[in-house]
C-alpha positions in Angstrom: -18.8 29.6 -20.1 -15.7 31.0 -18.2 -15.2 34.7 -18.0 -12.9 35.9 -20.8 -9.2 36.2 -20.1 -7.1 38.4 -22.4 -4.5 36.4 -24.4 -1.7 38.5 -22.8 -2.7 37.1 -19.4 -2.4 33.5 -20.5 0.6 31.6 -19.0 0.4 27.9 -19.0 3.9 27.6 -17.7 3.0 29.0 -14.3 1.7 26.4 -11.8 0.3 29.2 -9.7 -2.3 29.9 -12.4 -3.7 26.4 -11.7 -4.6 26.8 -8.1 -8.1 28.3 -8.2 -9.8 25.7 -10.5 -11.1 28.5 -12.8 -8.1 30.2 -14.4 -6.9 27.1 -16.2 -10.2 26.8 -18.1 -10.2 30.6 -18.8 -6.7 30.3 -20.3 -7.5 27.3 -22.4 -10.8 28.8 -23.6 -8.9 31.9 -24.8 -6.3 29.9 -26.6 -8.9 27.7 -28.4 -10.7 30.8 -29.6 -7.8 33.1 -30.3 -4.6 31.1 -30.8 -5.1 27.4 -30.8 -1.5 26.6 -31.5 0.1 29.0 -29.2 3.8 29.6 -28.4 4.2 29.7 -24.6 7.5 31.0 -23.3 8.9 29.4 -20.2 11.4 30.6 -17.6 15.0 29.7 -18.2 16.5 27.1 -18.5 13.4 25.9 -20.4 12.9 27.0 -24.0 9.1 27.3 -24.3 6.5 25.1 -26.0 3.7 25.1 -28.5 0.3 24.7 -26.7 -2.1 22.7 -28.8 -5.6 23.3 -27.5 -8.2 22.2 -30.1 -9.6 18.7 -30.1 -8.9 18.0 -33.8 -5.3 19.1 -33.5 -4.7 17.2 -30.3 -5.9 14.0 -31.9 -3.9 14.7 -35.1 -0.6 15.1 -33.1 -1.3 12.2 -30.8 -1.8 9.8 -33.7 1.4 10.8 -35.5 4.4 9.6 -33.4 6.6 9.8 -36.5 6.3 13.6 -36.6 5.6 14.2 -32.9 7.7 11.8 -30.8 7.4 10.8 -27.2 11.0 9.6 -27.0 12.3 13.1 -26.1 10.1 13.0 -23.0 6.4 13.6 -22.2 6.6 16.2 -19.4 7.6 19.8 -19.9 11.1 19.4 -18.4 13.8 19.4 -21.0 16.4 16.6 -20.5 19.9 15.8 -21.7 20.4 12.5 -23.6 21.9 10.9 -20.5 18.8 11.8 -18.4 16.4 10.6 -21.1 18.2 7.2 -21.2 18.0 6.6 -17.5 14.5 8.1 -17.0 12.8 6.5 -20.0 9.5 4.6 -19.2 6.8 3.1 -21.3 5.5 6.7 -21.9 8.8 7.7 -23.5 8.9 5.0 -26.2 7.4 4.9 -29.6 7.0 2.3 -32.4 7.8 -1.3 -32.0 9.5 -0.9 -28.6 6.5 0.8 -27.2 4.2 -2.0 -28.5 6.5 -4.7 -27.1 6.7 -3.1 -23.7 3.0 -2.4 -23.6 2.1 -6.0 -24.4 3.9 -7.2 -21.3 0.9 -6.0 -19.3 -1.8 -5.7 -21.9 -3.7 -8.9 -21.0 -4.6 -7.9 -17.4 -6.0 -4.6 -18.6 -8.2 -5.9 -21.4 -12.0 -5.2 -21.0 -12.6 -9.0 -20.5 -9.9 -9.3 -17.9 -11.0 -6.2 -16.1 -14.6 -7.4 -16.1 -13.5 -10.3 -14.0 -12.6 -7.8 -11.2 -16.2 -6.7 -11.0 -17.2 -8.5 -7.8 -13.9 -7.8 -6.1 -14.4 -4.1 -6.9 -17.9 -4.1 -5.5 -16.8 -5.7 -2.2 -13.9 -3.3 -2.0 -16.1 -0.3 -2.7 -18.6 -1.3 -0.1 -15.8 -1.7 2.5 -14.4 1.8 1.6 -17.8 3.4 1.8 -18.8 1.7 5.0 -15.7 3.1 6.7 -16.1 6.6 5.3 -19.9 7.0 5.7 -19.7 5.8 9.3 -18.9 9.5 10.0 -21.2 12.3 8.9 -18.2 14.6 8.1 -15.0 13.5 6.4 -12.5 14.3 3.7 -13.8 12.5 0.6 -10.3 12.5 -1.1 -8.6 10.7 1.8 -11.4 8.4 2.7 -12.8 7.5 -0.7 -11.0 8.8 -3.8 -7.5 7.8 -2.6 -8.5 4.7 -0.6 -10.4 2.9 -3.4 -8.0 3.0 -6.4 -4.9 2.3 -4.3 -6.4 -0.9 -2.9 -7.2 -2.0 -6.5 -3.6 -1.3 -7.4 -2.4 -3.2 -4.3 -4.4 -6.2 -5.4 -2.9 -6.1 -8.9 0.6 -5.8 -7.6 -0.1 -8.4 -4.9 1.2 -6.3 -2.1 -0.1 -6.0 1.5 -3.1 -3.7 2.1 -1.0 -2.2 4.9 1.3 -0.7 2.2 -1.4 1.3 0.5 -0.8 4.6 2.4 2.9 4.4 1.5 1.9 4.0 -2.2 -0.4 7.1 -1.9 2.4 9.1 -0.3 4.9 8.2 -3.0 2.4 9.2 -5.7 1.8 12.6 -4.0 5.4 13.3 -3.6 6.4 12.4 -7.1 3.5 13.9 -9.1 3.3 16.9 -6.9 6.8 17.9 -7.6 5.7 21.6 -8.1 3.6 21.7 -4.9 5.4 22.6 -1.7 2.9 20.6 0.3 3.9 17.4 -1.5 7.3 17.7 -3.0 10.5 16.7 -1.1 12.3 19.0 -3.6 10.6 21.4 -5.9 11.2 21.0 -9.6 13.8 23.4 -11.0 15.1 24.4 -7.6 18.9 24.3 -7.1 18.5 21.3 -4.8 16.7 19.4 -7.5 19.8 19.2 -9.6 21.2 16.4 -7.5 18.1 14.4 -8.4 18.2 15.2 -12.2 18.3 11.5 -13.2 15.2 10.5 -11.2 11.7 10.6 -12.5 10.1 14.0 -11.8 13.4 14.8 -10.0 11.8 13.3 -6.9 13.8 11.6 -4.2 10.7 9.5 -3.5 11.5 7.7 -6.7 14.4 6.0 -5.0 12.0 4.6 -2.4 9.7 3.3 -5.1 12.6 1.7 -6.9 13.8 -0.1 -3.8 10.3 -1.4 -3.1 9.8 -2.6 -6.6 13.2 -4.3 -6.7 12.4 -6.2 -3.5 9.2 -7.5 -5.1 11.0 -8.4 -8.3 13.6 -10.4 -6.5 11.0 -12.4 -4.6 9.0 -13.2 -7.8 11.6 -13.7 -10.4 11.2 -17.3 -11.8 7.8 -17.8 -10.2 4.5 -18.4 -11.7 2.6 -15.4 -10.3 0.1 -13.5 -12.4 0.4 -10.2 -10.6 1.9 -7.2 -12.5 5.3 -7.5 -11.0 5.6 -11.2 -11.9 4.5 -10.5 -15.4 7.2 -7.8 -15.8 10.1 -9.9 -14.4 9.2 -13.2 -16.0 8.5 -12.2 -19.6 10.7 -10.9 -22.4 9.1 -8.3 -24.7 8.0 -9.5 -28.1 10.8 -7.5 -29.8 13.3 -9.8 -28.0 15.0 -7.0 -26.0 14.8 -7.9 -22.3 13.8 -5.2 -19.8 16.9 -3.8 -18.1 16.9 -3.1 -14.4 16.4 0.5 -15.2 13.5 -0.4 -17.5 11.9 -2.3 -14.7 12.4 0.5 -12.2 10.7 3.0 -14.4 7.9 0.7 -15.5 7.1 -0.2 -11.8 7.1 3.5 -10.8 4.8 4.3 -13.7 2.3 1.6 -12.4 2.5 3.0 -8.8 1.9 6.6 -10.0 -0.5 6.2 -13.0 -2.4 3.4 -11.3 -3.5 5.6 -8.5 -3.3 9.3 -9.2 -5.5 9.8 -12.3 -8.4 7.6 -11.1 -8.3 9.2 -7.7 -8.5 12.7 -9.1 -11.2 11.7 -11.6 -13.3 10.4 -8.7 -12.8 13.6 -6.7 -13.7 15.9 -9.5 -16.8 13.9 -10.2 -18.0 14.1 -6.6 -17.3 17.8 -6.6 -19.3 18.2 -9.8 -22.2 16.3 -8.4 -22.2 18.4 -5.3 -22.1 21.6 -7.3 -24.8 20.3 -9.7 -27.4 18.7 -7.4 -29.9 18.4 -10.3 -27.4 16.0 -12.0 -27.0 14.1 -8.8 -30.7 13.8 -8.6 -30.9 12.5 -12.2 -28.5 9.7 -11.4 -30.2 8.8 -8.1 -33.5 8.6 -9.8 -32.1 6.4 -12.6 -28.9 4.6 -11.6 -28.9 2.8 -15.0 -27.5 6.1 -16.4 -24.3 5.8 -14.4 -22.3 3.6 -16.9 -22.9 6.1 -19.6 -22.3 9.0 -17.3 -18.8 7.8 -16.6 -17.7 9.3 -20.0 -19.1 12.6 -18.9 -17.3 12.2 -15.6 -14.0 11.6 -17.4 -14.5 14.5 -19.9 -15.4 16.9 -17.0 -12.6 15.8 -14.7 -9.7 15.7 -17.2 -7.3 14.5 -14.4 -4.2 15.2 -16.6 -4.0 18.6 -18.1 -1.4 17.8 -20.8 1.2 15.5 -22.3 4.2 16.6 -24.3 5.6 15.5 -27.7 8.6 16.8 -29.6 8.7 17.6 -33.3 11.0 15.2 -35.2 11.1 17.5 -38.3 9.9 21.0 -39.4 6.2 20.9 -39.9 3.0 22.9 -39.9 0.2 22.8 -37.4 -2.7 25.2 -37.2 -1.0 27.6 -39.5 2.1 27.8 -37.3 5.6 26.7 -38.4 6.8 24.0 -35.9 10.6 23.5 -35.9 12.4 20.2 -35.4 13.1 19.8 -31.7 10.2 22.1 -30.6 8.1 20.9 -27.7 4.5 20.4 -28.7 2.2 20.1 -25.7 -1.3 18.5 -26.1 -3.7 20.1 -23.6 -6.2 17.2 -23.3 -8.2 19.2 -20.7 -8.8 21.9 -23.4 -9.8 19.3 -26.0 -12.5 18.1 -23.5 -14.0 21.6 -23.5 -13.9 22.2 -27.3 -17.2 23.7 -28.3 -16.9 22.4 -31.9 -17.1 18.8 -30.5 -19.2 19.2 -27.3 -22.4 21.2 -27.2 -22.4 23.5 -24.2 -19.0 22.1 -23.0 -19.1 23.9 -19.7 -22.4 22.2 -18.7 -21.9 19.1 -16.6 -24.6 16.8 -18.2 -24.8 13.2 -17.0 -27.2 12.4 -19.9 -24.8 13.6 -22.5 -24.2 11.0 -25.3 -21.5 10.5 -28.0 -18.8 11.9 -25.7 -15.7 12.0 -27.8 -13.3 13.0 -25.0 -9.5 12.7 -25.2 -8.9 12.0 -21.5 -7.2 8.7 -22.2 -5.6 9.7 -25.5 -8.1 9.2 -28.3 -7.0 6.4 -30.7 -3.3 7.1 -30.2 -0.5 4.5 -29.7 -0.3 5.8 -26.2 -4.0 5.2 -25.4 -4.1 4.6 -21.7 -3.5 1.0 -20.9 -5.7 1.1 -17.8 -8.6 2.9 -19.3 -11.1 0.0 -18.9 -10.1 -0.5 -15.3 -10.5 3.2 -14.5 -13.9 3.3 -16.1 -15.1 0.3 -14.2 -13.7 1.6 -10.9 -15.5 4.9 -11.3 -18.7 3.3 -12.4 -18.9 0.9 -9.5 -18.0 3.5 -7.0 -20.8 5.8 -7.9 -23.3 2.9 -8.4 -22.6 1.9 -4.8 -22.3 5.4 -3.3 -25.2 7.4 -4.8 -28.1 5.2 -3.6 -26.8 5.7 -0.1 -26.9 9.5 -0.1 -29.8 11.6 1.0 -27.6 14.7 0.8 -24.0 15.7 0.5 -22.5 19.2 0.7 -19.1 20.8 1.1 -18.0 22.0 4.6 -14.8 23.8 3.6 -12.4 24.9 0.9 -11.3 22.6 -1.9 -7.5 23.2 -2.4 -5.9 22.1 -5.7 -2.6 20.6 -6.4 -0.1 23.3 -7.5 0.6 21.8 -10.9 0.0 22.4 -14.6 0.4 18.7 -15.2 -2.0 16.9 -12.9 -5.5 18.4 -12.4 -5.6 17.3 -8.7 -7.8 18.0 -5.7 -6.0 17.7 -2.3 -9.0 17.7 0.0 -12.8 17.6 -0.4 -14.4 18.1 3.0 -18.0 16.9 3.0 -20.9 16.3 5.2 -23.4 13.6 4.3 -26.8 12.5 5.3 -27.6 8.9 4.5 -30.9 7.5 3.3 
């Protein structure tokens, strides 16, 4: 249980509050107990938002796109209509259009399709681990967490393995738009105004667009089954073709979402196993527990803190009056620590069952398209890694991404002894 934090000290709008790995959980715990639908002011020019922190309310909002729409954007930044039009991705659509765009790439991400990647993933995992574990001390994030998912993405995009570091760099620069170590231009800075029409106001988006457009030009009219070929050679079921802007934003979403979230989930899991050696020992004694433990890994990691919706009408939630146009922010990380759903939610328990986490968006129209792939990647990685370890411990600090959006770990310095 985190140490109590007074409600007056809660500020979910301040990325600096998310740097120590403890304060975010203290803030969310206070809100669930004292003000589960909480009005959070923001610095100008932002207008503030409702922070929804209980599991039941998060699920309710996420399943009701007619009242709480994604079309006004899913991050905290407030956009003008012209910005929304040019920055809209799959995440910022609802209803039939969302379904049609989603179905373009649904088939490669079904559980059956993902299962066919099993052998490839094991070979790739062994290659990654062989390289990392050849040294006794290394950065687990760089050598394992980042290396493994990005190579899976490169396979699905059918791009050279030599491009993977560039893909990682783009993801860091775009998602880390509030972290001075990553961002080319910090969000809300004066300089960022010239990039107002780019995703996350990141200049790196232009590089991703150029890369994707080159791939699209090469594969247009072909018979490839990679993700780019599927995007450029299909028309959505609603009959409305993807515009060049639609393609740009869809491709960028694949590059970022296909890497960042799984990477951070793996890092948080490894850190948890280091900090809870009894749980590591349980899995090493009985590796058959790992597939089930993946759900606890995902609950514990909560790699994305929140997603935003916007109220389409005046409504009521948790006893609060929500006005049309208000930002309503679903704190998935908080839902994953809700004590009314999870017994002893601050215990990392790899034998936990019936884990009703909201990491991927529980039962909502925006349920994560890549959830089956992420689960299998995480499962295979730890099935291959844990039997090799005699011991693993930290050798330095574990810095976090300065962000109230992505729950990210920058570095995880470890020393290992192999069996």
